[in-house]
DOPA-682139 format. One line per 3 residues: number of its first residue (from 1); their letters; for each residue x, y, z of C-alpha. Coordinates in nm, 4 decimals. Example, Ala and Ser with C-alpha at 12.3 -4.5 7.8 and 13.67 -1.06 7.14 Angstrom:
BEGIN
1	as	1.2300/-0.4500/0.7800 | 1.3670/-0.1060/0.7140
***
This chain:
BEGIN
1	msd	6.4504/5.7120/4.6597 | 6.0825/5.6513/4.5792 | 5.7997/5.7830/4.7977
4	kkn	5.6829/5.4653/4.9713 | 5.3623/5.6348/5.0845 | 5.2583/5.6777/4.7233
7	rlt	5.3936/5.3618/4.5615 | 5.1870/5.1337/4.3413 | 5.0782/4.8047/4.4983
10	taf	4.8696/4.5003/4.4228 | 4.5208/4.4701/4.5713 | 4.6843/4.3203/4.8786
13	gip	4.9345/4.6018/4.9314 | 5.2377/4.4279/4.7791 | 5.4679/4.6761/4.5963
16	vgd	5.4660/4.6650/4.2167 | 5.8052/4.7180/4.0508 | 5.6989/4.7590/3.6861
19	dqn	5.3509/4.8364/3.5529 | 5.4503/4.8703/3.1863 | 5.6020/4.5342/3.0951
22	slt	5.4587/4.1850/3.1437 | 5.6758/3.9043/3.2766 | 5.7883/3.7074/2.9688
25	agg	6.0274/3.4344/2.8597 | 6.2624/3.6439/2.6498 | 6.1933/3.9764/2.4859
28	rgp	5.9198/3.8389/2.2612 | 5.7528/3.6134/2.5147 | 5.5416/3.4190/2.5664
31	vlm	5.3976/3.5730/2.8829 | 5.4515/3.3686/3.1957 | 5.1591/3.2541/3.4077
34	qdv	5.3553/3.3470/3.7171 | 5.3014/3.7193/3.6432 | 5.0446/3.7483/3.9195
37	hll	5.0273/4.1268/3.8864 | 4.9191/4.0913/3.5232 | 4.6652/3.8216/3.6125
40	ekl	4.5223/4.0285/3.8967 | 4.4993/4.3374/3.6770 | 4.3269/4.1577/3.3883
43	ahf	4.0927/3.9596/3.6148 | 3.9753/4.2746/3.7882 | 3.9363/4.4591/3.4571
46	dre	3.7224/4.1730/3.3248 | 3.4856/4.2255/3.6153 | 3.4721/4.6045/3.6318
49	rip	3.1224/4.6179/3.4852 | 2.8402/4.4941/3.7014 | 2.5016/4.4194/3.5391
52	erv	2.3361/4.7493/3.4568 | 1.9955/4.8251/3.5951 | 1.7130/4.6823/3.3851
55	vha	1.5420/5.0202/3.4191 | 1.6913/5.3529/3.5300 | 2.0279/5.2386/3.3914
58	kga	2.1659/5.5867/3.3245 | 2.1687/5.8368/3.6040 | 2.3387/6.1117/3.7999
61	gay	2.3493/6.1729/4.1725 | 2.4519/6.4087/4.4496 | 2.4480/6.4487/4.8261
64	grf	2.2661/6.7096/5.0275 | 2.0256/6.7660/5.3111 | 1.6573/6.7819/5.3874
67	ect	1.5145/7.0226/5.6418 | 1.1646/6.9764/5.7800 | 1.0175/7.3257/5.8118
70	adv	0.6587/7.2482/5.9150 | 0.4966/7.0800/6.2123 | 0.3473/6.7567/6.0758
73	sry	0.3713/6.5613/6.4022 | -0.0065/6.5241/6.4076 | 0.0269/6.3165/6.0890
76	tka	0.3501/6.1199/6.1363 | 0.5897/6.0209/6.4122 | 0.8835/5.9787/6.1702
79	afl	1.1812/6.1364/6.3474 | 1.3193/6.3125/6.0391 | 0.9799/6.4755/5.9747
82	qqg	0.9757/6.6700/6.2997 | 0.9922/7.0473/6.2576 | 1.3473/7.1866/6.2503
85	ktt	1.5105/6.8479/6.1872 | 1.7864/6.8323/5.9222 | 1.8722/6.4978/5.7588
88	dvf	2.1506/6.4040/5.5179 | 2.0346/6.2705/5.1801 | 2.1628/6.1165/4.8594
91	vrf	1.9579/6.1694/4.5423 | 1.9820/5.9812/4.2133 | 1.8165/6.1073/3.8960
94	stv	1.7834/5.8843/3.5912 | 1.6210/5.8108/3.2616 | 1.4088/5.4953/3.2640
97	gge	1.4019/5.2984/2.9407 | 1.7441/5.3509/2.7872 | 2.0765/5.1822/2.8450
100	kgs	2.3703/5.3423/3.0285 | 2.4954/5.4924/2.7034 | 2.1639/5.6462/2.6015
103	ada	2.1102/6.0201/2.5685 | 1.9849/6.2318/2.8575 | 1.7424/6.4085/2.6215
106	erd	1.5389/6.0984/2.5326 | 1.1610/6.1217/2.5701 | 1.1265/5.9156/2.8843
109	prg	1.0112/5.9484/3.2449 | 1.2882/6.0539/3.4815 | 1.3621/5.8701/3.8018
112	fav	1.3830/6.0834/4.1182 | 1.5064/5.8700/4.4110 | 1.5931/6.0141/4.7527
115	kfy	1.7749/5.8293/5.0304 | 1.7224/5.9930/5.3697 | 1.9903/5.8878/5.6212
118	tee	1.7589/5.9202/5.9219 | 1.8347/5.8443/6.2855 | 1.5926/5.5514/6.2586
121	gny	1.7599/5.3988/5.9519 | 1.7459/5.4740/5.5820 | 1.4194/5.5902/5.4288
124	dlv	1.4028/5.5660/5.0492 | 1.1538/5.7697/4.8477 | 1.1694/5.6148/4.5010
127	gnn	0.9648/5.8202/4.2563 | 0.9574/5.9770/3.9105 | 0.9196/6.3235/3.7630
130	tpv	0.5584/6.2388/3.6762 | 0.2747/6.1987/3.9279 | 0.1269/5.8946/3.7489
133	ffi	0.2463/5.5776/3.5737 | 0.1521/5.3631/3.2727 | 0.0084/5.0583/3.4510
136	rdp	-0.1563/4.9794/3.7837 | -0.0699/4.6109/3.8321 | 0.2877/4.4765/3.8758
139	lkf	0.2053/4.1654/3.6749 | 0.2188/4.3867/3.3647 | 0.5493/4.5517/3.4474
142	pdf	0.7987/4.3128/3.2813 | 0.5893/4.3144/2.9629 | 0.5689/4.6940/2.9628
145	iht	0.9433/4.7362/3.0068 | 1.0141/4.4837/2.7306 | 0.8192/4.7072/2.4916
148	qkr	1.0312/5.0088/2.5893 | 1.3556/4.8229/2.5214 | 1.4723/4.6538/2.2006
151	npa	1.3072/4.4160/1.9577 | 1.4353/4.0633/2.0316 | 1.4989/3.9986/1.6611
154	tnc	1.6332/4.3312/1.5310 | 1.7834/4.4632/1.8593 | 1.6408/4.8036/1.7631
157	kdp	1.3791/5.0239/1.9275 | 1.0429/4.9283/1.7792 | 0.7426/5.1659/1.7545
160	dmf	0.5152/4.8659/1.6890 | 0.6141/4.7076/2.0234 | 0.5892/5.0395/2.2043
163	wdf	0.2429/5.1343/2.0793 | 0.0995/4.7832/2.0503 | 0.1209/4.7360/2.4264
166	lsl	0.0035/5.0866/2.5159 | -0.2915/5.0738/2.2755 | -0.4003/4.7472/2.4382
169	tpe	-0.3622/4.8989/2.7859 | -0.6130/5.1870/2.8164 | -0.5035/5.2689/3.1720
172	sih	-0.1791/5.4052/3.0227 | -0.3500/5.7008/2.8498 | -0.2884/5.9511/3.1323
175	qvt	0.0870/5.8832/3.1522 | 0.1149/5.8664/2.7716 | -0.0348/6.2162/2.7557
178	vlf	0.2176/6.3413/3.0112 | 0.5087/6.1659/2.8400 | 0.4345/6.3064/2.4950
181	sdr	0.3860/6.6566/2.6226 | 0.7029/6.8624/2.6597 | 0.7231/6.7324/3.0180
184	gtp	0.8513/6.4123/2.8584 | 1.1914/6.5778/2.8018 | 1.2989/6.7904/3.1009
187	aty	1.5740/7.0397/3.0147 | 1.7859/6.9263/3.3124 | 1.7458/6.7259/3.6298
190	rhm	1.7472/7.0550/3.8225 | 1.4448/7.1871/3.6347 | 1.1915/6.9123/3.7003
193	ngy	0.9683/6.8026/3.9864 | 0.9716/6.4699/4.1682 | 0.6677/6.2719/4.2836
196	ssh	0.6048/5.9644/4.4950 | 0.3349/5.8716/4.2391 | 0.2236/5.6018/4.4824
199	tfv	0.0015/5.6647/4.7799 | 0.1761/5.5987/5.1116 | 0.0583/5.5968/5.4734
202	wyn	0.1726/5.8260/5.7504 | 0.0813/5.7441/6.1106 | 0.1296/5.9396/6.4304
205	eag	0.2152/5.8488/6.7897 | -0.1506/5.7682/6.8595 | -0.1621/5.5209/6.5672
208	erf	-0.3909/5.7424/6.3545 | -0.3355/5.6823/5.9833 | -0.3365/5.9242/5.6886
211	wvq	-0.2998/5.8692/5.3148 | -0.0235/6.0834/5.1622 | 0.1453/6.1663/4.8341
214	yhl	0.4817/6.3425/4.7998 | 0.5533/6.6323/4.5610 | 0.9080/6.7699/4.5320
217	ktd	0.8691/7.1018/4.3485 | 1.1813/7.2415/4.1841 | 1.2855/7.5827/4.3118
220	qgi	1.4725/7.6430/3.9846 | 1.1470/7.6487/3.7863 | 1.0215/7.3995/3.5306
223	rnl	1.2113/7.3910/3.2015 | 1.1469/7.1415/2.9228 | 1.2849/7.0743/2.5770
226	tre	1.0708/7.0697/2.2669 | 1.1008/6.7702/2.0357 | 1.3301/6.9659/1.8061
229	qad	1.5479/7.0909/2.0925 | 1.5741/6.7400/2.2379 | 1.6750/6.5904/1.9039
232	amk	1.9476/6.8537/1.8662 | 2.0709/6.7967/2.2216 | 2.1073/6.4210/2.1682
235	skd	2.3668/6.4953/1.9011 | 2.5276/6.7950/2.0679 | 2.5719/6.6488/2.4169
238	pdh	2.4179/6.3089/2.5049 | 2.5207/6.3632/2.8691 | 2.3922/6.7182/2.9050
241	atr	2.1764/6.6629/3.2162 | 2.4440/6.4598/3.3943 | 2.7012/6.7295/3.3183
244	dly	2.4656/7.0117/3.4178 | 2.3961/6.8715/3.7648 | 2.7634/6.8131/3.8421
247	qai	2.8807/7.1498/3.7134 | 2.6024/7.3450/3.8859 | 2.6999/7.2003/4.2231
250	erg	3.0700/7.2624/4.1516 | 2.9852/7.6293/4.0816 | 2.8030/7.6554/4.4116
253	ehp	2.4605/7.6778/4.2465 | 2.3006/7.4246/4.4773 | 1.9669/7.3018/4.3379
256	swt	1.6753/7.2712/4.5756 | 1.3208/7.1414/4.5858 | 1.0293/7.2231/4.8168
259	lem	0.8556/6.9160/4.9587 | 0.4783/6.9499/4.9439 | 0.2494/6.6788/5.0794
262	qim	-0.1060/6.5916/4.9922 | -0.2555/6.4500/5.3112 | -0.5953/6.2797/5.3213
265	pye	-0.7783/6.1432/5.6274 | -0.7909/5.7633/5.6295 | -1.1675/5.7177/5.6026
268	egl	-1.2012/5.9882/5.3380 | -0.9481/5.8072/5.1229 | -1.1495/5.4859/5.1294
271	nyr	-1.4463/5.6688/4.9764 | -1.2712/5.9202/4.7497 | -1.4104/5.9772/4.3990
274	fdi	-1.0976/5.8249/4.2430 | -0.9251/5.5066/4.3598 | -0.6327/5.6463/4.5609
277	mdi	-0.4490/5.3122/4.5224 | -0.4455/5.3542/4.1431 | -0.1094/5.4964/4.0311
280	tkv	-0.2600/5.6077/3.6988 | -0.4598/5.8767/3.8862 | -0.3761/6.2011/4.0633
283	wph	-0.5537/6.3677/4.3532 | -0.6752/6.7024/4.2143 | -0.5262/6.9862/4.4154
286	adv	-0.8682/7.1480/4.4474 | -0.9736/6.8438/4.6515 | -0.6508/6.7935/4.8490
289	ppq	-0.4365/7.1100/4.8580 | -0.0625/7.0375/4.8986 | 0.1023/7.1489/5.2223
292	vvg	0.4641/7.2721/5.2347 | 0.6658/7.0464/5.4645 | 1.0348/7.1040/5.3962
295	klt	1.3291/7.1804/5.1704 | 1.5658/6.9428/4.9875 | 1.9027/7.0889/4.8812
298	ldr	2.1901/6.9213/4.6948 | 2.5343/7.0653/4.7695 | 2.7999/6.7944/4.7257
301	npe	2.9040/6.5882/4.4256 | 3.0151/6.2255/4.4541 | 3.3894/6.1628/4.4529
304	nyf	3.3551/5.8436/4.2506 | 3.0655/5.7797/4.0151 | 3.0802/5.4006/4.0299
307	aev	3.1078/5.3759/4.4071 | 2.8405/5.6287/4.4883 | 2.5993/5.6598/4.1945
310	eqa	2.6222/5.3304/4.0073 | 2.6154/5.1289/4.3296 | 2.3503/5.3398/4.5016
313	afs	2.0506/5.1162/4.5698 | 1.7038/5.2395/4.6630 | 1.4005/5.0422/4.7740
316	pgn	1.0467/5.1622/4.8533 | 1.0500/4.8886/5.1167 | 1.2909/5.0951/5.3281
319	lvp	1.0274/5.2581/5.5500 | 1.0977/5.4116/5.8895 | 0.8535/5.4238/6.1842
322	gia	0.5796/5.6734/6.1047 | 0.5613/5.5770/5.7350 | 0.4015/5.2651/5.5845
325	asp	0.3116/5.1163/5.2489 | -0.0390/5.1370/5.1057 | -0.2260/4.8541/4.9286
328	dkm	-0.1362/5.0101/4.5896 | -0.0706/4.7010/4.3762 | 0.2242/4.8505/4.1904
331	lqg	0.3837/4.9583/4.5172 | 0.3325/4.6117/4.6629 | 0.5220/4.4618/4.3677
334	rlf	0.8045/4.7149/4.4020 | 0.8491/4.6300/4.7715 | 0.9827/4.2925/4.6527
337	syh	1.1389/4.3750/4.3182 | 1.3774/4.6564/4.4117 | 1.5504/4.4659/4.6910
340	dth	1.5624/4.1542/4.4768 | 1.7278/4.3278/4.1821 | 1.9892/4.4893/4.4067
343	ihr	2.0833/4.1462/4.5405 | 2.1264/4.0331/4.1787 | 2.3323/4.3367/4.0724
346	lga	2.5354/4.4093/4.3841 | 2.5194/4.1007/4.6054 | 2.3501/3.9996/4.9271
349	nyh	2.5479/4.2566/5.1255 | 2.4811/4.5598/4.9063 | 2.3601/4.7405/5.2176
352	lip	2.7238/4.7553/5.3352 | 2.8354/4.9658/5.0371 | 2.9033/5.3071/5.1954
355	vnq	2.6454/5.5011/4.9914 | 2.3780/5.2517/5.1005 | 2.4775/5.2179/5.4659
358	aka	2.2664/5.3544/5.7456 | 2.4610/5.6427/5.8996 | 2.3116/5.7068/6.2428
361	hae	2.2754/5.3458/6.3537 | 2.4847/5.0547/6.2304 | 2.3091/4.7400/6.1155
364	asy	2.2158/4.5177/6.4092 | 2.0650/4.2000/6.2653 | 2.1141/3.8263/6.2510
367	qrd	2.1907/3.8176/5.8774 | 2.5335/3.6628/5.8293 | 2.8045/3.5944/5.5733
370	gfm	2.7568/3.5938/5.1948 | 2.9675/3.7472/4.9168 | 3.1472/4.0719/5.0026
373	rvd	3.0772/4.0695/5.3728 | 3.3419/4.3257/5.4605 | 3.2475/4.4309/5.8138
376	hgg	3.2947/4.2268/6.1317 | 2.9990/4.0117/6.0250 | 2.8375/4.0099/6.3676
379	ggg	3.1601/3.9026/6.5330 | 3.1268/3.6177/6.7782 | 2.7769/3.7154/6.8867
382	pny	2.4713/3.4966/6.8391 | 2.3316/3.4559/6.4880 | 1.9801/3.3637/6.5957
385	wpn	1.6825/3.5065/6.7803 | 1.5617/3.4624/7.0488 | 1.8838/3.4363/7.2460
388	sfn	2.0005/3.5047/7.6012 | 2.3404/3.6547/7.5065 | 2.2366/4.0190/7.4839
391	gpa	2.1786/4.0175/7.1085 | 1.9724/4.2949/6.9460 | 1.6041/4.2623/7.0297
394	pda	1.2889/4.3780/6.8460 | 1.1336/4.7056/6.9611 | 0.7539/4.6994/6.9745
397	eal	0.7439/5.0769/6.9300 | 0.8615/5.0253/6.5695 | 0.5439/4.8315/6.4799
400	epp	0.3034/5.0121/6.2494 | -0.0624/5.0203/6.3523 | -0.2752/4.7367/6.2092
403	fpv	-0.5114/4.7893/5.9176 | -0.8062/4.5759/5.8058 | -0.7789/4.3387/5.5104
406	qga	-1.0852/4.1783/5.3559 | -1.2178/4.0250/5.0337 | -1.1799/3.7093/4.8307
409	aar	-0.8333/3.5925/4.7254 | -0.8521/3.6028/4.3443 | -0.7006/3.7635/4.0354
412	qph	-0.9369/4.0579/4.0298 | -0.9512/4.3167/3.7498 | -0.9747/4.6865/3.8219
415	dhe	-1.3418/4.7787/3.8600 | -1.3237/5.1456/3.7554 | -1.2151/5.1031/3.3932
418	ndd	-1.4342/5.3819/3.2584 | -1.2465/5.6443/3.4588 | -0.9159/5.5703/3.2827
421	fvq	-0.9829/5.8535/3.0380 | -1.1196/6.1259/3.2673 | -0.7959/6.2711/3.3997
424	agt	-0.6135/6.2447/3.0663 | -0.8994/6.4382/2.9056 | -0.8894/6.7015/3.1790
427	lys	-0.5133/6.7366/3.1383 | -0.5552/6.7914/2.7642 | -0.8536/7.0245/2.7689
430	qvm	-0.8171/7.2226/3.0932 | -0.4519/7.2163/3.2027 | -0.2587/7.2435/2.8762
433	sdq	-0.2281/7.5648/2.6769 | -0.2945/7.5795/2.3029 | 0.0804/7.5537/2.2396
436	drt	0.1072/7.2597/2.4813 | -0.1656/7.0776/2.2892 | -0.0003/7.1507/1.9557
439	nlv	0.3350/7.0191/2.0813 | 0.1681/6.7131/2.2340 | -0.0040/6.6160/1.9096
442	gni	0.3126/6.6786/1.7090 | 0.5205/6.4624/1.9432 | 0.2685/6.1777/1.9270
445	vdh	0.2356/6.1920/1.5479 | 0.6137/6.1913/1.5090 | 0.6535/5.8753/1.7222
448	lgg	0.3274/5.6883/1.6570 | 0.3768/5.7444/1.2840 | 0.6427/5.4716/1.2911
451	arq	0.3921/5.2046/1.3959 | 0.1572/5.0023/1.1745 | -0.1714/5.1650/1.0800
454	riq	-0.3880/4.9196/1.2720 | -0.1936/5.0069/1.5886 | -0.2189/5.3774/1.5072
457	lrq	-0.5973/5.3417/1.4795 | -0.6285/5.1556/1.8098 | -0.4139/5.4080/1.9986
460	tal	-0.5844/5.7086/1.8409 | -0.9197/5.5687/1.9509 | -0.7914/5.5912/2.3102
463	fyr	-0.6931/5.9543/2.2578 | -1.0453/6.0136/2.1238 | -1.1943/5.8506/2.4346
466	ahp	-0.9933/6.0914/2.6511 | -1.1174/6.3923/2.4515 | -1.2681/6.3998/2.0988
469	eyg	-1.0509/6.6899/1.9840 | -0.7406/6.5094/2.1120 | -0.8178/6.2015/1.9015
472	erv	-0.9274/6.4024/1.5979 | -0.6052/6.6048/1.5863 | -0.3864/6.2941/1.6166
475	aqg	-0.5935/6.1192/1.3476 | -0.5570/6.4195/1.1188 | -0.1806/6.4305/1.1767
478	lgl	-0.1484/6.0607/1.0902 | -0.3909/6.0749/0.7986 | -0.6262/5.8217/0.9598
481	ple	-0.9965/5.7914/0.8691 | -1.1808/5.9744/1.1455 | -1.4967/5.7625/1.1188
484	evr	-1.2918/5.4478/1.1849 | -1.1300/5.6110/1.4882 | -1.4728/5.6996/1.6277
487	rla	-1.6033/5.3491/1.5585 | -1.3128/5.1917/1.7469 | -1.3473/5.4385/2.0328
490	amd	-1.7044/5.3230/2.0903 | -1.5985/4.9589/2.1347 | -1.5043/4.7869/2.4590
493	pee	-1.1340/4.6940/2.4912 | -1.1754/4.3321/2.3803 | -1.3739/4.4279/2.0697
496	raq	-1.1265/4.7003/1.9843 | -0.8321/4.4631/2.0181 | -0.9996/4.2036/1.8010
499	ats	-1.0957/4.4597/1.5365 | -0.7357/4.5787/1.5058 | -0.5522/4.2447/1.5218
502	e	-0.3730/4.0875/1.2277
***
């Protein structure tokens, strides 16, 4: 007698008698349309793949906890950031530009997204392993990502696309320098830092506001791959970082990161020497020393990759009381785009997928219905506000303090263009070692060498603007005429673009 507790069923619990042979007319068929088990099985199989993420398509994730170890109540009233508080988390790491089948060792920024299941709802910190980014305005983002993907005609990666855009976008020079250093290929997800990149706002019980940036520093130590090591790893094990994270946790080697915060008084931030709303800039630690706030530890692997990692959805718009968005233009664009893309990929009720659900407090809203509404859907309660039937009501204590907004409504260019090169030059000349600089130049020459010479000249002129030696070494590696590089470097962006156009 079969074990009825472990018998195969259809999606609706109906027992299946044979899962090896289709229902046919005779031994050779044809197959009958009344084989509903076959139809159900094929129909579900046809739909097993949801649209992959446009960016951050390949990733790995794990569960863990965050413990706040410092008293930061004078800066924020967020409940999970009170000293001694422990909060469950889910973290997803990812590469950015490649498809789901791409190699973990590609030269690419790494996503570092943390979902805090706080008692006040989910807080998502959606960052990267680099403290800066390529662009500062969201209007440029689709164009930038197109250049990191595939040529629309050849369907191949295209160095001309990649470098054409970057060489016409001087603000990218800081992130390009980071990306083509060895930091562009972390050895594993466990051996890299995570950053908010964006500036955010913390506010306390009194409504006082502070500008902040998050730094998650790996306790395992930084480890990177050289270009040669990365190329070998792509062939040896394209999934090496995904495998490493899973196996480390299985062995009980639980990776951890120390959360350090840069915290700047509100008025000071408005007058700081760099634009703190510009994601292409960092706050030098000499100006704003990081403060240790807590510890993030990962100690549990997902049971099902699709359910928990592929369907995990993060949004920088998920902000709990005590934390607010800043006017950073890129952040403002992400507040819309992340939620919108999750609705496209996962449906209007993606927040009900277990990995995305708030844990401490169930959803209490007036949103109703839609595809895959699998809870009670609000039951028979009112689906409007205001109402007099004891429906959930707004809580004024959850309001963030007001902030002033002023200025003309217009499409306004960044007004600090000349400082695009300062931090990239400092990184090259003062932070990197001689070996770092040698590896950086070699990595750039190897990749930029695949682009047309006019694009090579334009991009090398930007390296020269950041630091003359930087540009000269790249020019030498590419065999470019140094006088032409210097001439282009002296031009304004429009002149340089015109001088290097076809």
